C-alpha positions as a printed NumPy array, in Angstrom:
array([[ 13.036, -27.7  , -15.068],
       [ 10.755, -25.345, -13.075],
       [  8.489, -23.075, -15.064],
       [  8.837, -19.299, -14.825],
       [  5.6  , -18.95 , -12.809],
       [  6.803, -21.608, -10.323],
       [ 10.02 , -19.661,  -9.753],
       [  8.083, -16.394,  -9.472],
       [  5.678, -17.856,  -6.868],
       [  8.505, -19.408,  -4.858],
       [ 10.498, -16.149,  -4.974],
       [  7.487, -14.174,  -3.714],
       [  6.959, -16.693,  -0.9  ],
       [ 10.601, -16.274,   0.083],
       [ 10.282, -12.481,  -0.066],
       [  7.246, -12.623,   2.267],
       [  9.234, -14.729,   4.733],
       [ 12.284, -12.457,   4.547],
       [ 10.18 ,  -9.33 ,   5.116],
       [  8.392, -10.952,   8.048],
       [ 11.624, -12.022,   9.766],
       [ 14.185,  -9.372,   8.884],
       [ 14.494,  -5.623,   8.662],
       [ 14.971,  -4.926,   4.961],
       [ 15.531,  -1.23 ,   4.322],
       [ 16.359,  -1.335,   0.607],
       [ 15.792,  -3.362,  -2.511],
       [ 19.558,  -3.946,  -2.68 ],
       [ 19.425,  -5.686,   0.721],
       [ 16.574,  -7.849,  -0.536],
       [ 18.556,  -8.725,  -3.684],
       [ 21.433,  -9.922,  -1.484],
       [ 19.098, -12.052,   0.683],
       [ 17.479, -13.569,  -2.409],
       [ 20.848, -14.326,  -3.994],
       [ 21.882, -16.105,  -0.782],
       [ 18.846, -18.352,  -1.255],
       [ 19.683, -19.124,  -4.885],
       [ 17.525, -16.576,  -6.707],
       [ 19.194, -14.669,  -9.517],
       [ 16.945, -11.662,  -9.922],
       [ 17.236,  -8.065, -11.076],
       [ 16.319,  -4.968,  -9.098],
       [ 13.405,  -4.292, -11.47 ],
       [ 12.019,  -7.788, -10.805],
       [ 12.305,  -7.26 ,  -7.051],
       [ 10.553,  -3.917,  -7.435],
       [  7.691,  -5.604,  -9.3  ],
       [  7.539,  -8.385,  -6.7  ],
       [  7.277,  -5.842,  -3.884],
       [  4.483,  -4.007,  -5.712],
       [  2.599,  -7.245,  -6.417],
       [  2.913,  -8.26 ,  -2.769],
       [  1.582,  -4.875,  -1.663],
       [  4.822,  -4.186,   0.198],
       [  5.679,  -0.661,   1.243],
       [  8.113,   1.086,   3.542],
       [  7.051,   1.607,   7.125],
       [  9.433,   2.948,   9.737],
       [ 12.362,   2.524,   7.356],
       [ 11.692,  -1.093,   6.406],
       [  9.637,  -2.992,   3.859],
       [  6.466,  -4.621,   5.166],
       [  3.561,  -6.317,   3.461],
       [ -0.124,  -5.653,   3.967],
       [ -0.322,  -8.955,   5.875],
       [  1.507,  -7.222,   8.721],
       [ -1.034,  -4.407,   8.916],
       [ -3.731,  -6.04 ,  11.066],
       [ -1.202,  -6.242,  13.903],
       [ -0.884,  -2.452,  13.914],
       [ -3.316,  -0.141,  15.698],
       [ -5.545,   1.383,  13.022],
       [ -5.249,   4.933,  14.3  ],
       [ -1.452,   4.742,  14.412],
       [ -1.367,   3.166,  10.971],
       [ -3.536,   5.858,   9.419],
       [ -1.641,   8.636,  11.191],
       [  1.538,   7.331,   9.58 ],
       [  0.157,   7.244,   6.038],
       [ -2.222,  10.234,   6.135],
       [  0.531,  12.708,   5.294],
       [  1.052,  10.812,   2.03 ],
       [ -2.325,  12.011,   0.736],
       [ -1.751,  14.739,  -1.833],
       [ -5.307,  15.203,  -3.101],
       [ -8.796,  13.764,  -2.757],
       [-11.202,  14.292,  -5.648],
       [-14.81 ,  13.153,  -5.993],
       [-15.58 ,  11.179,  -9.16 ],
       [-19.304,  10.539,  -9.47 ],
       [-21.433,   9.856,  -6.38 ],
       [-19.67 ,   6.679,  -5.223],
       [-15.97 ,   7.198,  -5.837],
       [-13.07 ,   9.221,  -4.48 ],
       [ -9.731,   9.437,  -6.275],
       [ -6.83 ,   9.832,  -3.852],
       [ -3.351,  10.787,  -5.098],
       [ -0.154,   9.938,  -3.187],
       [  3.576,   9.992,  -3.929],
       [  4.773,   6.965,  -5.948],
       [  4.608,   3.709,  -4.03 ],
       [  2.413,   4.936,  -1.166],
       [ -1.104,   4.297,  -2.479],
       [ -1.157,   0.66 ,  -1.215],
       [ -0.367,   1.787,   2.341],
       [ -3.072,   4.461,   2.341],
       [ -5.524,   2.017,   0.778],
       [ -4.787,  -0.653,   3.383],
       [ -5.207,   1.86 ,   6.206],
       [ -8.588,   2.994,   4.861],
       [ -9.667,  -0.645,   4.499],
       [ -8.916,  -1.08 ,   8.216],
       [-11.366,   1.663,   9.237],
       [-14.402,   0.563,  11.176],
       [-16.94 ,   2.388,   8.991],
       [-19.877,   1.466,   6.813],
       [-19.245,   4.55 ,   4.637],
       [-16.458,   2.85 ,   2.663],
       [-17.293,  -0.193,   0.539],
       [-13.635,  -0.814,  -0.347],
       [-10.505,   0.51 ,  -2.005],
       [ -8.343,  -0.301,  -5.008],
       [ -4.742,   0.918,  -5.116],
       [ -2.218,   1.416,  -7.862],
       [  1.217,   2.893,  -7.315],
       [  0.345,   6.549,  -6.669],
       [ -3.447,   6.572,  -6.996],
       [ -6.209,   4.81 ,  -5.134],
       [ -9.948,   4.647,  -5.586],
       [-12.187,   4.696,  -2.547],
       [-15.657,   3.285,  -3.227],
       [-18.269,   4.802,  -0.918],
       [-21.872,   3.748,  -0.427],
       [-23.481,   7.072,  -1.362],
       [-23.111,  10.79 ,  -2.009],
       [-23.515,  11.776,   1.66 ],
       [-20.883,   9.225,   2.714],
       [-18.616,  10.407,  -0.105],
       [-18.709,  13.96 ,   1.25 ],
       [-18.033,  12.736,   4.798],
       [-15.103,  10.477,   3.802],
       [-13.602,  13.136,   1.528],
       [-13.726,  15.7  ,   4.344],
       [-12.15 ,  13.227,   6.767],
       [ -9.324,  12.368,   4.368],
       [ -8.652,  16.029,   3.685],
       [ -8.611,  16.829,   7.412],
       [ -6.235,  13.941,   8.143],
       [ -3.8  ,  14.793,   5.373],
       [ -1.074,  17.287,   6.125],
       [ -0.186,  19.83 ,   3.449],
       [ -2.751,  18.366,   1.059],
       [ -3.548,  19.965,  -2.276],
       [ -7.331,  20.105,  -1.857],
       [ -8.657,  18.574,  -5.089],
       [-12.413,  19.132,  -5.414]])
């Protein structure tokens, strides 16, 4: 009998393949596709799987971060920039960026795609991401850029 982690890994592999090959616009559609492949899973499990895979909605469909390198960086960031609600400095090497629920991974991935030495990396949760910058001057520059790019942002200082 397969162990729970084996089933979980196989299910996530199948989800990656489904998202790469098909347009999946809702978690209900994904549940149906998984059931057709023999996976009995709840909507909450699929939601967790999507979060763990870094999947997010882009142009009305779920995609994973693996698909991002194929997208032009400027187009990608333009699409997610409006999700930025606030950008707040936290110490000299960190920015805290708030987004609506579920959008932090997309913003984080877009920032990671930038061709800049100002950003050391990002870490994303569901609605918050941390942007590690190399210094105070770079922090100010990146914060200003993020605030300029965001539309209707609540300017957190």
